[in-house]
N, C-alpha and C positions, 0 to 999 in steps of 0.2 A: 457459780461464776458465769457471767454473761458470755464470755468468750467460749466457754464449753457448750453453753446453750446454742449459740450461733453455729458452732461446729456441727452439732447434731442436726440443727435445722437445715444446714446446707447439705449434709450427708443424706437426709431424707429427700430433699429436692432432687439431688443427683440420682438417687435410687429410683424415684418416681419417673424422672425423665428417661432413664435407661429402659424402664418398663414399656414406655409408650413410643419411643422413637422408632420410626420405620427403618426397614433395612435397605430400602432403595429410595433414590431421589424421586423416581416416578410416583411411588406410593405417597411420599411426603407431599409433593406438590398437588396431588389430586384429592387427598383427604383433608379437607379444610379444617375439620375439627381437631384432628391430630396435629396439623401444622400449627394452628392457633395454640393448642396446649403446649407443644414444644417451644414455641416462641415465648409464651408466658413463663414457663419453667426457666428458660434461659434468662429472662429478665429478673425473676425471683432469685435465682442463683447468684447472679452478678450483684444485685442489690445487697444481698446477704453478705457476699464476699467483701464488698466495699465497707459495709457495716463493721464486720469483724476486723478488717484492717485498721479502721479508725479506732476501735476499742483497744487494739494493740498499741497504736501510736499514742493514745492517751495514757495507757498503762505504763509505757516505757518513758513517757515524759518527752517525747519528740515534738518538734514543731509541727503544729497542725497545718496541713496544706490548704491552700485556697480552693483548689478544685479537686473533686473526687479522684479523677485519674492520677493526680500527683501523689496520692496516698501510697500507691504501689512504688513510686520512686523513693519515697521516704523509707519504706521497708527495705528496699534494695540498698540505699545508701547506709542503712544501719547493718547491712549484711545479714538480714533476716531472710531475705529471698534473693535469688539471683537477678541480675539485670535482664536476663532473657525472659525469666518468668514475669518480671515487672512489665516488660513490653507486651507479652502475651495478654496479661490481665488488662492492661490499658487498651489493647485492641478489643478485648471482649467487652469492656465498659463502653467503648465507642459503638460496638455492634448493639449493645443493650439500648443505648440512646436512640439509635436508628429505629430499633423495634418499637420502642416506647413512644416515639414522637413523629416518625415519618412513615406511616403505613403504606402510602402510595408508592414509595421509592425503594421498596425492599427487594433485593435480589435473592430469591428463594434458594438458588443453588449455593450461594455463599453462606447463607444462614444454615442450610442443611449440612454443608461441609463443616461449619463451625460447631454445630451440635454433635455431629457424629465423629469428627476427627480431632477436635481441639478442646472444647469446653470441659468435657468430663475429665480428661487427662490433666489439663492445666489447673483446674480447680482442686483436683485431688493432690497435685503437686503443692499447691498453696496450703491446703489443709495439713499435709505432712510437714511442711515447713513450720506452720504454726504449732503443731503438736510438739515438734522437736524443740522449737524455741521456748515454748511454754514450760517444758519439763526441765530445762537447764537453769531455771531461776529458783 
């Protein structure tokens, strides 16, 4: 099933990100290769999360949202994930868009905080909700 393949893909990305993420902001901002790799993993994790959310929306027969960020709202309105988690994932999607399209305007401190304090926990919460929702059917 494609959803389970995506779950495994995201878990692999999360694991790989955890292996390379620096312990300090100072290290993050001065090691350009690690910084670039962390940013790329962030992008890949969020892209895969959006993909899996659309697979679930399609599988459940929900209305397909016009914008990617709205997909998290659809899952929230279906009580598949909490409103709080939907908002966090929408913020992560916004950060992913900044990383992917506006390289000159990136605030490294915000990105580092997102990588170290938010994305891993939030995406794991999403994956747990997906596993829980998938098993009940």
